[in-house]
SESE-112671 format. One record per residue (C-alpha): y, z, x; residue number from 1. Coordinates in steps of 0.25 Angstrom, whole numbers, plus 2048, in hexadecimal, padded with zeros to 3 digits. Example, Ala and Ser with C-alpha at 12.3 -4.5 7.8 and 13.67 -1.06 7.14 Angstrom:
SESE-112671
+-----+-----+-----+-------+
!  c2 !  c3 !  c1 ! fivex !
+-----+-----+-----+-------+
! 7EE ! 81F ! 831 !     1 !
! 7FC ! 81D ! 837 !     2 !
+-----+-----+-----+-------+
//
This chain:
SESE-112671
+-----+-----+-----+-------+
!  c2 !  c3 !  c1 ! fivex !
+-----+-----+-----+-------+
! 695 ! D7D ! 667 !     1 !
! 696 ! D85 ! 659 !     2 !
! 69A ! D93 ! 658 !     3 !
! 696 ! D9D ! 64D !     4 !
! 6A4 ! D9B ! 646 !     5 !
! 6A0 ! DA0 ! 638 !     6 !
! 691 ! DA4 ! 63A !     7 !
! 688 ! DA8 ! 645 !     8 !
! 680 ! D9B ! 64A !     9 !
! 672 ! D9B ! 64E !    10 !
! 66B ! D93 ! 65A !    11 !
! 661 ! D96 ! 664 !    12 !
! 65D ! D92 ! 673 !    13 !
! 656 ! D85 ! 671 !    14 !
! 647 ! D84 ! 674 !    15 !
! 63D ! D85 ! 668 !    16 !
! 62E ! D83 ! 668 !    17 !
! 628 ! D75 ! 669 !    18 !
! 61D ! D70 ! 65F !    19 !
! 60F ! D72 ! 664 !    20 !
! 60D ! D62 ! 665 !    21 !
! 619 ! D60 ! 66E !    22 !
! 616 ! D6B ! 678 !    23 !
! 60A ! D63 ! 67F !    24 !
! 613 ! D58 ! 681 !    25 !
! 61F ! D60 ! 687 !    26 !
! 615 ! D67 ! 690 !    27 !
! 610 ! D59 ! 695 !    28 !
! 61E ! D54 ! 696 !    29 !
! 622 ! D60 ! 69E !    30 !
! 616 ! D5F ! 6A8 !    31 !
! 617 ! D50 ! 6AA !    32 !
! 60B ! D4D ! 6A2 !    33 !
! 608 ! D41 ! 699 !    34 !
! 60D ! D42 ! 68A !    35 !
! 610 ! D3A ! 67E !    36 !
! 61F ! D37 ! 67E !    37 !
! 620 ! D31 ! 671 !    38 !
! 619 ! D3E ! 66B !    39 !
! 621 ! D47 ! 673 !    40 !
! 62E ! D41 ! 66E !    41 !
! 62A ! D41 ! 65F !    42 !
! 625 ! D50 ! 660 !    43 !
! 632 ! D54 ! 666 !    44 !
! 63B ! D4D ! 65C !    45 !
! 633 ! D53 ! 651 !    46 !
! 634 ! D61 ! 658 !    47 !
! 642 ! D60 ! 65A !    48 !
! 644 ! D5D ! 64B !    49 !
! 63A ! D69 ! 647 !    50 !
! 642 ! D73 ! 650 !    51 !
! 650 ! D6F ! 64B !    52 !
! 64C ! D70 ! 63C !    53 !
! 645 ! D7E ! 63F !    54 !
! 652 ! D82 ! 646 !    55 !
! 65B ! D7F ! 63A !    56 !
! 651 ! D84 ! 630 !    57 !
! 652 ! D91 ! 637 !    58 !
! 661 ! D92 ! 636 !    59 !
! 664 ! D8E ! 646 !    60 !
! 672 ! D88 ! 646 !    61 !
! 672 ! D82 ! 654 !    62 !
! 665 ! D7B ! 656 !    63 !
! 65E ! D73 ! 661 !    64 !
! 652 ! D6B ! 663 !    65 !
! 649 ! D76 ! 668 !    66 !
! 647 ! D6F ! 676 !    67 !
! 63B ! D69 ! 66F !    68 !
! 63A ! D5D ! 679 !    69 !
! 63A ! D66 ! 685 !    70 !
! 62E ! D6D ! 68C !    71 !
! 638 ! D78 ! 690 !    72 !
! 646 ! D7C ! 690 !    73 !
! 649 ! D78 ! 69F !    74 !
! 63D ! D6F ! 6A4 !    75 !
! 641 ! D64 ! 69B !    76 !
! 64C ! D60 ! 6A5 !    77 !
! 643 ! D5B ! 6B0 !    78 !
! 63F ! D4E ! 6A8 !    79 !
! 64E ! D4C ! 6A6 !    80 !
! 651 ! D4D ! 6B5 !    81 !
! 64F ! D44 ! 6C1 !    82 !
! 64C ! D4B ! 6CE !    83 !
! 640 ! D54 ! 6CA !    84 !
! 631 ! D53 ! 6CC !    85 !
! 625 ! D5C ! 6C8 !    86 !
! 61F ! D63 ! 6D4 !    87 !
! 613 ! D6D ! 6D5 !    88 !
! 618 ! D7B ! 6D4 !    89 !
! 618 ! D82 ! 6E2 !    90 !
! 60D ! D8B ! 6E5 !    91 !
! 60E ! D99 ! 6DE !    92 !
! 618 ! D93 ! 6D3 !    93 !
! 60F ! D8D ! 6CA !    94 !
! 610 ! D98 ! 6BF !    95 !
! 61B ! D9B ! 6B6 !    96 !
! 629 ! D99 ! 6BC !    97 !
! 62D ! DA7 ! 6B8 !    98 !
! 622 ! DAE ! 6BF !    99 !
! 62B ! DB2 ! 6CC !   100 !
! 635 ! DB8 ! 6C2 !   101 !
! 639 ! DC7 ! 6C0 !   102 !
! 632 ! DC8 ! 6B3 !   103 !
! 624 ! DC2 ! 6B9 !   104 !
! 626 ! DCC ! 6C5 !   105 !
! 628 ! DD8 ! 6BD !   106 !
! 61E ! DD6 ! 6B1 !   107 !
! 613 ! DCD ! 6B7 !   108 !
! 609 ! DD3 ! 6AD !   109 !
! 611 ! DD0 ! 6A1 !   110 !
! 613 ! DC1 ! 6A5 !   111 !
! 605 ! DC0 ! 6A9 !   112 !
! 601 ! DC4 ! 69B !   113 !
! 60C ! DBC ! 695 !   114 !
! 608 ! DAF ! 69C !   115 !
! 5F9 ! DB1 ! 697 !   116 !
! 5FE ! DB2 ! 689 !   117 !
! 607 ! DA5 ! 68B !   118 !
! 5FC ! D9D ! 691 !   119 !
! 5F3 ! DA1 ! 686 !   120 !
! 5FD ! D9C ! 67B !   121 !
! 5FF ! D8F ! 683 !   122 !
! 608 ! D92 ! 68F !   123 !
! 616 ! D96 ! 692 !   124 !
! 619 ! D8A ! 69A !   125 !
! 621 ! D8A ! 6A7 !   126 !
! 616 ! D8B ! 6B1 !   127 !
! 616 ! D82 ! 6BC !   128 !
! 608 ! D7C ! 6BC !   129 !
! 60D ! D6F ! 6BA !   130 !
! 617 ! D6F ! 6C4 !   131 !
! 626 ! D71 ! 6C6 !   132 !
! 632 ! D68 ! 6C5 !   133 !
! 63A ! D67 ! 6D2 !   134 !
! 647 ! D60 ! 6D5 !   135 !
! 643 ! D56 ! 6E0 !   136 !
! 64E ! D4B ! 6DE !   137 !
! 65D ! D49 ! 6D9 !   138 !
! 65E ! D4E ! 6CB !   139 !
! 663 ! D45 ! 6C0 !   140 !
! 662 ! D45 ! 6B1 !   141 !
! 659 ! D3C ! 6AA !   142 !
! 657 ! D43 ! 69D !   143 !
! 661 ! D3B ! 694 !   144 !
! 655 ! D36 ! 68B !   145 !
! 64F ! D44 ! 68A !   146 !
! 65C ! D4B ! 686 !   147 !
! 65F ! D40 ! 67C !   148 !
! 651 ! D41 ! 676 !   149 !
! 654 ! D50 ! 674 !   150 !
! 662 ! D4E ! 66E !   151 !
! 65D ! D42 ! 664 !   152 !
! 650 ! D4B ! 65F !   153 !
! 65A ! D57 ! 65D !   154 !
! 665 ! D4E ! 656 !   155 !
! 659 ! D48 ! 64D !   156 !
! 654 ! D56 ! 64A !   157 !
! 662 ! D5B ! 645 !   158 !
! 664 ! D50 ! 63A !   159 !
! 668 ! D57 ! 62D !   160 !
! 664 ! D65 ! 632 !   161 !
! 66E ! D71 ! 631 !   162 !
! 674 ! D76 ! 63E !   163 !
! 681 ! D7A ! 645 !   164 !
! 67F ! D74 ! 653 !   165 !
! 674 ! D6F ! 65C !   166 !
! 671 ! D73 ! 66A !   167 !
! 668 ! D6D ! 675 !   168 !
! 662 ! D75 ! 681 !   169 !
! 663 ! D70 ! 68F !   170 !
! 65F ! D78 ! 69C !   171 !
! 669 ! D7D ! 6A5 !   172 !
! 669 ! D77 ! 6B4 !   173 !
! 668 ! D85 ! 6B9 !   174 !
! 65B ! D88 ! 6B2 !   175 !
! 655 ! D7A ! 6B9 !   176 !
! 65B ! D7E ! 6C6 !   177 !
! 655 ! D8C ! 6C6 !   178 !
! 647 ! D86 ! 6C1 !   179 !
! 644 ! D79 ! 6C7 !   180 !
! 643 ! D78 ! 6D7 !   181 !
! 64C ! D6F ! 6DF !   182 !
! 647 ! D67 ! 6EB !   183 !
! 651 ! D5D ! 6EB !   184 !
! 660 ! D62 ! 6EB !   185 !
! 665 ! D69 ! 6F8 !   186 !
! 66B ! D75 ! 6F1 !   187 !
! 669 ! D7C ! 6E4 !   188 !
! 677 ! D79 ! 6E0 !   189 !
! 674 ! D6A ! 6E1 !   190 !
! 667 ! D6C ! 6D9 !   191 !
! 66E ! D74 ! 6CE !   192 !
! 67A ! D6A ! 6CE !   193 !
! 670 ! D5E ! 6CC !   194 !
! 669 ! D65 ! 6C1 !   195 !
! 677 ! D68 ! 6BA !   196 !
! 67C ! D59 ! 6BB !   197 !
! 66E ! D54 ! 6B5 !   198 !
! 66D ! D5E ! 6A9 !   199 !
! 67C ! D5B ! 6A6 !   200 !
! 678 ! D4E ! 6A1 !   201 !
! 66E ! D55 ! 697 !   202 !
! 679 ! D5F ! 693 !   203 !
! 683 ! D53 ! 690 !   204 !
! 679 ! D4C ! 688 !   205 !
! 677 ! D58 ! 67F !   206 !
! 685 ! D5B ! 67D !   207 !
! 688 ! D4C ! 67A !   208 !
! 67E ! D4D ! 66F !   209 !
! 686 ! D57 ! 668 !   210 !
! 67D ! D63 ! 66B !   211 !
! 681 ! D70 ! 671 !   212 !
! 67B ! D71 ! 67F !   213 !
! 673 ! D7E ! 682 !   214 !
! 671 ! D7F ! 691 !   215 !
! 664 ! D88 ! 693 !   216 !
! 665 ! D91 ! 6A0 !   217 !
! 65C ! D9D ! 69F !   218 !
! 65B ! D9D ! 6AE !   219 !
! 669 ! DA3 ! 6AE !   220 !
! 663 ! DB0 ! 6A9 !   221 !
! 654 ! DAF ! 6AE !   222 !
! 658 ! DAC ! 6BC !   223 !
! 657 ! DBB ! 6BF !   224 !
! 64A ! DBC ! 6B8 !   225 !
! 644 ! DB1 ! 6C0 !   226 !
! 64A ! DB5 ! 6CE !   227 !
! 645 ! DC4 ! 6D0 !   228 !
! 64B ! DC5 ! 6DD !   229 !
! 659 ! DC1 ! 6D9 !   230 !
! 663 ! DCC ! 6D5 !   231 !
! 66C ! DCC ! 6C9 !   232 !
! 678 ! DC8 ! 6D3 !   233 !
! 670 ! DBC ! 6D8 !   234 !
! 66C ! DB8 ! 6CA !   235 !
! 67A ! DB9 ! 6C6 !   236 !
! 67E ! DB0 ! 6D1 !   237 !
! 673 ! DA6 ! 6CE !   238 !
! 677 ! DA5 ! 6BF !   239 !
! 686 ! DA4 ! 6C3 !   240 !
! 682 ! D98 ! 6CB !   241 !
! 67A ! D92 ! 6C0 !   242 !
! 685 ! D93 ! 6B6 !   243 !
! 68F ! D8C ! 6BF !   244 !
! 686 ! D81 ! 6C0 !   245 !
! 683 ! D7F ! 6B2 !   246 !
! 634 ! DB1 ! 694 !   247 !
! 631 ! DBB ! 68D !   248 !
! 62D ! DC7 ! 695 !   249 !
! 632 ! DD5 ! 698 !   250 !
! 63F ! DCE ! 69C !   251 !
! 645 ! DDA ! 6A4 !   252 !
! 64A ! DD0 ! 6AE !   253 !
! 652 ! DC8 ! 6A5 !   254 !
! 660 ! DC6 ! 6AB !   255 !
! 66A ! DCF ! 6A2 !   256 !
! 675 ! DC7 ! 69B !   257 !
! 680 ! DD1 ! 6A1 !   258 !
! 67C ! DCD ! 6AF !   259 !
! 680 ! DBE ! 6AD !   260 !
! 688 ! DBD ! 6A0 !   261 !
! 695 ! DBA ! 6A8 !   262 !
! 68E ! DAE ! 6AF !   263 !
! 688 ! DA8 ! 6A3 !   264 !
! 695 ! DA8 ! 69B !   265 !
! 69B ! D9F ! 6A7 !   266 !
! 692 ! D93 ! 6A1 !   267 !
! 69C ! D8B ! 699 !   268 !
! 693 ! D8A ! 68D !   269 !
! 697 ! D8B ! 67E !   270 !
! 68D ! D96 ! 67B !   271 !
! 683 ! DA0 ! 683 !   272 !
! 675 ! DA2 ! 67E !   273 !
! 66E ! DAE ! 683 !   274 !
! 662 ! DB8 ! 680 !   275 !
! 667 ! DC4 ! 677 !   276 !
! 65B ! DC7 ! 66E !   277 !
! 64F ! DCB ! 677 !   278 !
! 64F ! DDA ! 67B !   279 !
! 653 ! DD7 ! 68A !   280 !
! 660 ! DD1 ! 685 !   281 !
! 664 ! DD5 ! 677 !   282 !
! 66D ! DE0 ! 67C !   283 !
! 676 ! DD6 ! 685 !   284 !
! 680 ! DD3 ! 679 !   285 !
! 687 ! DDF ! 680 !   286 !
! 68A ! DD6 ! 68C !   287 !
! 694 ! DCE ! 684 !   288 !
! 69C ! DDB ! 681 !   289 !
! 6A0 ! DDA ! 690 !   290 !
! 69F ! DCC ! 693 !   291 !
! 6A6 ! DC2 ! 688 !   292 !
! 6A2 ! DB3 ! 688 !   293 !
! 6AD ! DA9 ! 68B !   294 !
! 6B6 ! DA6 ! 67F !   295 !
! 6B0 ! D9C ! 675 !   296 !
! 6A2 ! D9E ! 67A !   297 !
! 696 ! DA1 ! 671 !   298 !
! 68A ! DAB ! 673 !   299 !
! 67C ! DA7 ! 66E !   300 !
! 674 ! DB4 ! 670 !   301 !
! 665 ! DB4 ! 66D !   302 !
! 663 ! DBC ! 660 !   303 !
! 655 ! DB8 ! 65F !   304 !
! 64A ! DB9 ! 66A !   305 !
! 641 ! DAE ! 66F !   306 !
! 637 ! DB7 ! 674 !   307 !
! 631 ! DBE ! 668 !   308 !
! 62B ! DBA ! 65B !   309 !
! 632 ! DC5 ! 654 !   310 !
! 63D ! DBF ! 64B !   311 !
! 64A ! DC6 ! 64C !   312 !
! 650 ! DCC ! 63F !   313 !
! 65C ! DC5 ! 63B !   314 !
! 664 ! DD2 ! 63A !   315 !
! 661 ! DD5 ! 648 !   316 !
! 665 ! DC6 ! 64C !   317 !
! 672 ! DC8 ! 644 !   318 !
! 674 ! DD6 ! 64C !   319 !
! 672 ! DCE ! 659 !   320 !
! 67C ! DC4 ! 655 !   321 !
! 686 ! DCE ! 651 !   322 !
! 686 ! DD5 ! 65E !   323 !
! 68B ! DC9 ! 665 !   324 !
! 694 ! DC4 ! 65A !   325 !
! 69B ! DD2 ! 65B !   326 !
! 69E ! DCF ! 66A !   327 !
! 6A1 ! DC1 ! 66C !   328 !
! 6A5 ! DBE ! 65D !   329 !
! 69C ! DB8 ! 652 !   330 !
! 6A1 ! DA9 ! 654 !   331 !
! 69C ! DAB ! 663 !   332 !
! 68E ! DAE ! 660 !   333 !
! 682 ! DA4 ! 65C !   334 !
! 675 ! DAA ! 659 !   335 !
! 66A ! DA5 ! 662 !   336 !
! 65C ! DA8 ! 668 !   337 !
! 659 ! DAF ! 676 !   338 !
! 652 ! DA2 ! 67B !   339 !
! 64A ! D96 ! 678 !   340 !
! 63D ! D98 ! 66F !   341 !
! 635 ! D8E ! 678 !   342 !
! 63B ! D8C ! 686 !   343 !
! 62F ! D84 ! 689 !   344 !
! 625 ! D7B ! 681 !   345 !
! 619 ! D80 ! 689 !   346 !
! 61D ! D8E ! 689 !   347 !
! 617 ! D99 ! 680 !   348 !
! 623 ! D9D ! 678 !   349 !
! 625 ! DAB ! 674 !   350 !
! 62A ! DA9 ! 666 !   351 !
! 622 ! DA0 ! 65D !   352 !
! 629 ! D94 ! 658 !   353 !
! 629 ! D98 ! 649 !   354 !
! 62F ! DA6 ! 64D !   355 !
! 63A ! D9F ! 654 !   356 !
! 63F ! D98 ! 648 !   357 !
! 63E ! DA6 ! 640 !   358 !
! 646 ! DAC ! 64B !   359 !
! 650 ! DA0 ! 648 !   360 !
! 651 ! DA3 ! 63A !   361 !
! 653 ! DB2 ! 63D !   362 !
! 65E ! DAE ! 646 !   363 !
! 665 ! DA6 ! 63B !   364 !
! 664 ! DB1 ! 632 !   365 !
! 669 ! DBB ! 63C !   366 !
! 675 ! DB2 ! 63E !   367 !
! 678 ! DB2 ! 630 !   368 !
! 677 ! DC1 ! 62F !   369 !
! 680 ! DC2 ! 63C !   370 !
! 68A ! DB7 ! 635 !   371 !
! 68A ! DC1 ! 628 !   372 !
! 68E ! DCD ! 631 !   373 !
! 698 ! DC6 ! 63A !   374 !
! 69F ! DBD ! 62F !   375 !
! 69C ! DC5 ! 623 !   376 !
! 694 ! DBA ! 61D !   377 !
! 687 ! DB2 ! 61E !   378 !
+-----+-----+-----+-------+
//
């Protein structure tokens, strides 16, 4: 992948809001309900073309399809796998999947209030009233047509538009492993290995298309939040095992970067994307004063937040970029976002879609200011 050799490049994490007309079709598709496949295909093509154009107009250098054809950043894989079936959620587990986590336990009043607002606005998605997907047979990949559709839609949308590089997100096997129950494989290791073998086919298709592969694995840092009885040491052990196989709220139970950075840097990737703009993580650039990335690796710190409709000032963005550049070198930093702006099509998003693109424009301007400061020119 490209580096910031003569200026600070810009990118983001992937997911962007889907158009209103597409959302009911994505919901129906995810729930196993009837939907018009022809209308769905056309709306996805048009949506990808629209978000790619908007990214380039805002000044994003490394662009993507916004995951327009996916209901969520991870749930999409079920239709691309053999071996899973939809079952009713177990008694007491039909609410939001995070309801047993540290944050929900610590701040029940806040989350009750938050869910009421979300339901009024159209829902957060993620509830289990429509069942849960469970592994009940041998896993194999059957999503070749789906991923090729994603690739062709993105290639078509790119025609004639200025961009430096293209990426496509795909979920990590460890996230699926931690999220979807296994009733078939004898051991967790066998289950995770089967998931990894299947997803490798999707990863290969993306790379063969000439795109940068982005592997999404938020569970590496949310495992601590989701498992309130686990200690830091136990979470580190879990994360280390996942690496080897490779919401908005008070957020006081986010895993701190200092506790897992050494494990994350074991991943053999060209770049590492992480949160660095929100108030729980902005200070963590200091971690890289003590732990340096491997030679030739790139950091993609979030310098704009996905959880607020306040648009960051370009000078603040430039300052955030500069902090990392001074530690790891200007060529080793690409300016990014904390997380996706629409992780689920059905979810009530914290940032309005129009504001997300204003943030992208501010990101591009902040990168220009940082370039001027770091190279002595715009």
